[in-house]
C-alpha positions, 0 to 999 in steps of 0.5 A, a space after each residue: 534429481 527427481 522430476 519435480 526439482 528439475 522441472 521447476 528450474 526449466 525457465 533457465 535456458 541451460 536447464 531447458 536444453 539439458 534437464 535430464 528429466 525435463 521435457 526438452 531432453 526426453 522429447 528429443 531422444 531418438 524415436 521409438 524403433 521396432 522394439 518400444 519396450 527395449 527403448 523404454 528400458 534404455 531411457 529409464 536406465 539413462 535417466 536413473 544414472 543421470 539422477 545418481 550423478 545429479 544427487 552425487 553432485 548436490 548431496 554427495 555419497 555421505 563419505 566424509 573422506 570421499 576422494 571423488 572430485 565430482 562428489 559433494 562429500 569430497 573435501 574442496 568440492 565447490 557447491 553448485 545450484 540445481 541448474 549447474 548440477 543438472 548440466 554437469 550430471 549429463 556431462 558426467 553421464 556422457 563420459 561415464 565418470 566415476 559414481 560413488 557407492 552410497 556410504 552406510 551413513 547416508 540414509 535414504 539417498 542414492 542407495 534408494 534410487 536403484 530400488 525405486 527405479 526397479 519398482 517404477 519400471 517393472 511391469 506391474 500388471 498383476 504383481 503385488 508389492 511386498 511388505 519390504 518394498 512398501 516399507 522402503 518407499 515409505 521410509 524415503 517418501 520419494 513418491 510424495 510430490 505434494 503434501 497434506 497435513 496428514 502426510 506431514 504428520 505421518 512422515 514426522 512420526 516416522 522420522 521421530 521414531 528413527 530420530 532422523 529428519 532427513 527424509 522429511 527435510 528432503 520431502 519439504 525441499 522437493 515440494 516447497 521448491 516445486 511450484 506444481 507440488 506446492 499448488 497441489 498441497 494442502 488442498 481443502 477436502 470437498 464435501 460429497 454431494 448427495 448423489 456421490 454419497 449414494 453412489 459410494 454406498 452402493 459400491 462394494 466396500 470390501 474390494 479386493 486389495 490386489 486390484 487396488 495395488 495393481 491400479 496404484 502401480 499402473 498409475 505410477 507407471 503411467 506417470 513415469 512414462 509420460 513426457 515431462 513438461 514445464 511446471 507452468 504448462 502442467 498447471 494449466 492443463 488439469 481440468 480439476 483446477 478449473 472446476 475447483 475455482 469455479 466453485 470458489 467464492 471470489 475471496 476463497 482459495 482451494 488451500 486449507 489455510 488452517 491446516 497450513 498454519 498447524 503444519 508450520 507451527 509444528 515444523 518451524 520449531 525444528 531448526 533443520 526443518 526451518 532451513 529446508 523451507 528457506 532453501 526451498 524458497 530460494 529455488 522456488 522464487 525465480 521459477 515462479 517469477 518466470 512462470 508469471 512473467 512469461 507463461 501467463 500461468 495464473 490465467 490458465 490455473 488460478 489455483 496457482 495463487 495457493 503457492 503465495 498463500 502457503 508461503 506467506 503463512 510462514 511466520 519466520 519470513 521476516 527473520 534475518 535469514 530470509 532477508 538477504 536472498 529468499 524474501 527479496 526473490 519471493 517478493 519479486 515473484 509476487 509482484 509479478 502477479 496479474 491485477 486479478 490475482 492481486 485483488 483476489 489475494 487482498 480479498 482473501 487476506 481481508 478475512 484475516 485477523 488484525 494480528 495476521 495482517 500486522 505480521 505480513 506488514 512487518 514482514 515486508 516493512 522489515 525487508 524494506 528497512 533492511 535494504 534501505 539501511 544496508 545501502 547508501 541511497 542518494 540522488 545518484 543511487 536511487 532507492 527507486 532502482 532497488 528491485 527488492 524495495 520496489 517489489 516489497 512495496 508492491 506486495 505491501 500494497 496487496 496487504 494494504 488493500 486487504 487491511 482496507 477491505 477487512 476494516 469497517 467499510 462504507 461504500 454506499 454513502 457517496 456524494 453526488 458528482 457535480 451536475 455541471 462540469 468544472 469549466 475548462 479554460 477558454 485558452 489552449 493549454 501548452 500541449 494543445 498549442 504544440 499540437 498535443 492532446 491534454 494529458 489530464 483529460 482522463 481525470 484524476 488518477 485511480 489505483 488499478 487495484 482499487 478499481 479491481 476491488 470496487 472500493 476506495 481507501 476513503 470508504 474505510 472508516 476504521 481499518 484492521 490496523 492503523 494506516 500509520 503502520 504502513 508508513 516506512 520512515 527510513 524509506 521516506 528519509 532516503 527518497 529523492 522526491 523530485 525524481 520520484 515525482 518525475 517518475 510518477 508523472 511520466 508513468 513509465 514501466 522502467 521506473 517505479 514511483 513510490 507516489 503510486 503507493 502513497 500509503 508508505 509515505 508520510 504526510 511530509 513526503 506526500 506534501 512535498 510531492 504535491 508541492 512539486 505538482 503545484 509548482 510545475 503547474 504554475 510554471 506551465 501556466 506561466 509558459 502558456 501566458 508567455 506564448 500567448 503574449 508572443 503569438 497574440 500580442 496579449 498583455 503579459 500576466 503570468 501571475 494570479 494578481 490580487 490587489 486588495 485594501 486591508 479594510 475591504 479585503 473580502 469585497 476586493 478579493 472575492 469580487 476579483 476571484 469571482 471574475 476570474 472563475 467566470 472568465 478563465 478558471 485556469 488562471 486560478 492555477 497561476 502562482 498567487 501574488 497579493 499586494 496590499 494597497 498602500 503597503 510596500 511589501 513584495 509578495 514572496 510568500 509572506 504577504 499571501 500568508 497574511 492575506 489568507 489569514 485575514 480572509 479566513 478571519 473575516 469569512 468565519 466571523 459569526 456576524 456574517 452568518 455564512 457559518 455557525 460556531 459551536 462553543 463546545 467543539 470550537 468548530 464551524 459548520 455551514 449555516 443552512 439558513 444563510 442569506 448569502 448566495 451560492 457564489 459566496 460559498 464557491 469563492 470560499 472553496 476557491 480560497 481553501 483550494 488556493 491555500 493548498 495550491 500555494 502551500 499556505 496554512 489556514 486557521 480553519 476549524 471544520 469537523 472531519 466530516 467536511 474533509 470526508 465530504 470534499 473527498 466524495 463521502 457523505 456524512 453519516 451518524 458516526 460523523 455527528 460524534 465530532 460535528 455535533 456531539 450533543 446530538 450524537 449522544 442523544 441519538 446513541 441513547 435512543 438506539 440503546 434504550 431498552 424500554 418502549 421508545 414510542 410510549 416513553 419518548 413520543 418522538 415522530 419523524 418530524 424534527 425542528 431547527 432554528 433559522 438565522 433569527 432564532 425562529 423554529 423550522 419544522 422538517 419531515 424526515 419522511 412524508 407526513 413525518 409528524 404522524 409517524 411515531 418512532 418505535 423500537 423497530 424503526 429507530 435506526 431508520 430515524 437516526 440515519 435519516 436525522 444524520 442525513 438531514 443534518 450533515 447532507 440535505 440541510 446544507 446541500 446547496 451551500 456545500 456543493 457550491 463550496 466543493 465546486 470552488 475547491 475543485 476549480 483549483 484542485 481538480 487536476 491535482 493528485 490531492 485525492 490520490 495521495 491524501 486521506 481526509 485526516 491528512 487533508 485537514 493537516 495539509 490545510 490547517 497544519 499541526 496543532 502541536 507546537 513543539 518549540 524544542 524541535 524548532 530550536 533544533 532545526 533553526 539556522 543562524 546568520 550574520 555572525 550568530 551561532 548556536 552558542 552566542 549569548 543572545 541566542 541562548 537568551 532568546 530561546 530561554 525567553 521564548 520557552 518561557 512564553 505562554 501558549 498565546 504568546 508563542 502563537 504570536 511569535 509564529 505569526 510574526 516570524 512565519 505569517 501563520 500561527 500554525 505548524 506546517 505538516 510534520 510539526 515545527 521541526 520541519 520549519 526552516 527558520 533563520 535568526 540573523 544578526 541585525 546590528 548591535 544593541 539598539 532600541 529598535 524592535 526585532 523585524 522579520 521576513 515572513 516570506 522566508 521565515 527569517 527573524 532579524 534580531 539586534 544584539 540586545 545588551 540584556 535578557 530583560 531588554 530582549 524580552 521586552 522588545 520581542 514581546 512588543 514586536 510580536 504583540 503589535 505586528 501588523 502590515 508590511 513595509 520595506 526595510 
């Protein structure tokens, strides 16, 4: 066993005590006596014998009929790992056990140890190595402790000539199982400075060959005599590593990545060589994990990151052979990287191509899927407790941020924070009543990797690969979200929450996590109310109650919400309870759905003038010349926030830029593509115009708009804009300022009030942390795709009906024959909204219950629970007629 192999195993306690070449064994030899040369020779001889025992235990003598029970070549020998072999080798040395002579078929193994030992331990002062010695060392490459591209090709050529790749396999095994060897391998060659070139030119190029060999031999002898130490301590001591890092950019490493890729490309086609990479990774990973966990190795030598860069270039990592042991162990080691190292890896990988990023994503996703499918995870056996899945998810996070960094970033256009902070509740929270501090004073959660990199996911306009490729559906299916949410809120080191890596969760799972957060907050507010009623004798009011008249819904609702927002904003976080005056409906969710539907219809009525409607895009936008005050827009923001908070879907049609602005990003030119496509196309043609803009178009930095009454309004994009012509040189500035005015400045007052109302409800929610802008739209508006076949698959039946009942078959045939508008009416009638929930209609739990025998009564529904009460009509025609009448004229609530 050479020193590299044993030193890498030093983290295990038995190896630390008994490693034949490791630091502890050699440090505690008897002290040097009066004859240091004799003592040195004794140590060398002992070391050589122990190495022979070690290789006999791990590789064998090569004789298939060997009878030595302590030889790996003997029949029935039980294989052991490096640590056990090192311990056993020392025991065999102490009892002077039998040593096999190397078999002639065993090339370049034990037979070379005696020769190499003699070379390394002889005094080499002025002695010259003869040609035979050099050839022997070159054949077995025992002196190769790190690799370069040239060295790999040299060994490959020699092995190819002899048609024996065992020397190359041993070198790969030695280097790729050694953290130190791998860190030193494939270094980039640094170009010489001018001073170094002058110095080199002044030296005698025909230096005597004997002096070179003597110097090389002297260096080898010094290396053999120096006390061995752990890989982690050696890695931190070299000053060269620190100097290399100081000269590197934040997103650079000292490894030659292109050379590594070329080497892998040549070697991985050979199955035997590929197996060497696999086995080496199995031995390497536990020691790397130990180095990072206990020895803080990265802080001492940032070049340690080279190891992960080199291993991740292996394009076979996702193959089945790696999934069982090698890749899980490596992921566990990689997940121990400190925050700075993770950020540097993300910065480095951000320069990779989309194909390379996708390969790494597939590698980690393959492992997660394999572990999820091969285990039976449930509420008792949580996927959160599987080390391999957790480690792979943490590694996937690094690739995720590399994908964000490498995409189309916009880190400049950020919305200003609210000038006035969101008013806190005048009442104490439950924690403060119990003498504890508020948990959420630190504000919304931010991922530490984002902080380290100085970016946010929302800064990315277009990633290298689509975000959906990071979602793992099998994981989402087995994830117990109630448990995961608990781990997310508690933030303990012992339990991992996948909500800390929201990129791997689909919108349905994230919506469930948000639902738990909202419900727990509602229950917390309810408990606080009960405490106040007990302590201060206040009237018990655990809900956010809104009593409204159907004909004056806007006046009643907005006035009541305005009072609550002014007096005690915390009441907005109570569970909503709506009551329509003069109606008997009890709000278990369905009345609230209709309330939101009616409010949205009124608010977005173009006649009110708060929003403008574009017939081409079918989208609403803030009316910059609206006569309504800011308070009205604040209340609309509150309504939007309440809809999310109470898990209600709204029929709202905003361009995507509104959701981006809610998440803290300003609108830019590219946002005009869906907000105002006609203007976008005109400005795009201006940017692409090849003639003279000034002479042909005669545009200035002054633009015009129409107010609420159709009167033109002029606005200067720059001071004295009417006198500044748009030219080929300044047209980009003109376009940017035009978009800035249309999307930000012109509606600044209205949007800030709207955002403020929205944040009154969602400021303590993990909404921003979990969701991207397009997912926020899905959360508020639901899915526009109505798949009634998926709804049929998931519908349940009660009261005597089942899937095979005649009336049920006729019902689905009738419903599928409806037009798009009629289907939306049916959804509105049954569920309280005509939109599909997040995840589509397949996620809607609808129940069809029997409501008596044949009758002339219409079908009825409980919108709170998505229950359709359907009488057993005598014919399909009667069913169709009764159902259409019910869904077309349904309005209001009554008691059945």
